[in-house]
VMD Tcl script that draws the C-alpha trace (Angstrom):
set ca {
  {-0.06 -0.05 -0.01}
  {1.32 3.53 -1.06}
  {0.98 5.98 1.56}
  {0.96 9.65 0.60}
  {0.86 12.56 3.12}
  {-1.24 15.42 2.26}
  {-2.47 18.60 3.89}
  {-6.19 19.75 3.85}
  {-4.94 23.35 4.03}
  {-2.50 23.05 0.94}
  {-3.30 24.57 -2.51}
  {-6.01 26.84 -1.45}
  {-6.88 29.18 -4.44}
  {-7.01 32.78 -3.85}
  {-9.81 33.30 -6.34}
  {-12.70 30.97 -6.82}
  {-15.20 31.58 -9.44}
  {-16.99 28.47 -8.51}
  {-17.14 26.20 -5.45}
  {-14.45 23.37 -5.60}
  {-15.26 19.81 -4.63}
  {-12.13 17.56 -4.16}
  {-12.74 13.99 -3.40}
  {-10.13 12.76 -0.80}
  {-11.25 9.12 -0.17}
  {-14.00 7.17 -1.84}
  {-14.97 3.77 -1.00}
  {-18.24 1.62 -1.37}
  {-19.69 3.06 1.85}
  {-17.91 6.51 2.58}
  {-16.81 9.27 0.59}
  {-14.78 12.21 1.95}
  {-14.54 15.64 0.25}
  {-12.58 18.94 0.61}
  {-15.01 21.63 -0.22}
  {-13.70 25.16 -0.94}
  {-16.20 28.22 -1.19}
  {-15.56 32.00 -1.26}
  {-18.79 33.93 -0.79}
  {-20.64 31.08 -2.68}
  {-24.28 29.96 -1.91}
  {-26.56 27.44 -3.65}
  {-28.66 28.80 -6.56}
  {-32.09 30.12 -5.85}
  {-34.58 27.44 -5.45}
  {-31.89 24.61 -5.40}
  {-32.00 21.97 -2.52}
  {-29.75 19.04 -1.65}
  {-31.71 15.97 -1.23}
  {-29.02 13.35 -0.72}
  {-29.14 9.36 -0.46}
  {-26.52 9.32 2.00}
  {-25.96 11.05 5.23}
  {-23.54 13.84 5.57}
  {-21.18 15.02 8.25}
  {-19.74 18.44 7.53}
  {-17.07 20.21 9.47}
  {-16.14 23.99 8.76}
  {-12.39 24.17 9.21}
  {-11.94 27.77 7.96}
  {-14.44 30.64 7.47}
  {-18.05 30.63 8.01}
  {-21.16 29.35 6.47}
  {-25.01 29.39 6.83}
  {-26.82 26.09 5.97}
  {-30.57 26.51 5.47}
  {-33.04 23.84 6.00}
  {-36.75 23.68 5.37}
  {-37.46 24.81 8.96}
  {-34.41 26.64 10.23}
  {-30.93 28.29 9.30}
  {-27.87 27.19 11.03}
  {-24.64 29.25 11.18}
  {-21.21 27.32 11.27}
  {-17.90 28.88 12.24}
  {-14.54 27.20 12.19}
  {-14.73 24.28 14.24}
  {-18.47 23.69 13.96}
  {-19.72 20.42 12.59}
  {-23.09 19.01 11.77}
  {-24.61 15.72 10.97}
  {-27.51 15.90 8.23}
  {-29.41 12.62 7.84}
  {-30.17 11.23 4.29}
  {-32.97 13.14 2.55}
  {-33.05 16.13 4.90}
  {-33.30 18.82 2.31}
  {-30.67 21.76 2.79}
  {-29.01 24.37 0.78}
  {-26.14 26.82 1.42}
  {-27.34 30.24 2.14}
  {-23.96 31.76 2.13}
  {-20.37 31.45 2.78}
  {-17.73 34.09 3.93}
  {-17.24 36.64 1.28}
  {-14.01 37.85 2.58}
  {-11.81 34.56 2.88}
  {-12.23 31.15 1.72}
  {-14.53 28.86 3.64}
  {-12.95 25.41 3.73}
  {-15.33 22.28 4.68}
  {-14.66 18.69 5.30}
  {-17.73 16.59 4.20}
  {-18.15 12.87 4.98}
  {-20.94 11.05 3.19}
  {-21.78 7.74 4.51}
  {-24.55 4.98 4.38}
}
mol new
graphics top color blue
foreach p $ca { graphics top sphere $p radius 0.5 }
foreach p [lrange $ca 0 end-1] q [lrange $ca 1 end] { graphics top cylinder $p $q radius 0.2 }
display resetview
């Protein structure tokens, strides 16, 4: 087995016209993504409705996640577990610095 050391904070772009989703690990039951946002939010009317649960951690920056019945603000260090098929969207992410997320999708 080849072991490669990486750093989740490495190679953060200074300009992000679009969010960047980078898969770090993907197996049959788990996917781990690094997500980079910079003032991004979900398009009007768009809702995530995923088949897998998602555990998300904000490593840097801030974000607001909107659910059908509430809005939750996350800052660096905050995490949230979202069950499968819970509709949610990104209301906003910090516009003055990159927001860096770690998302773990699991069955």
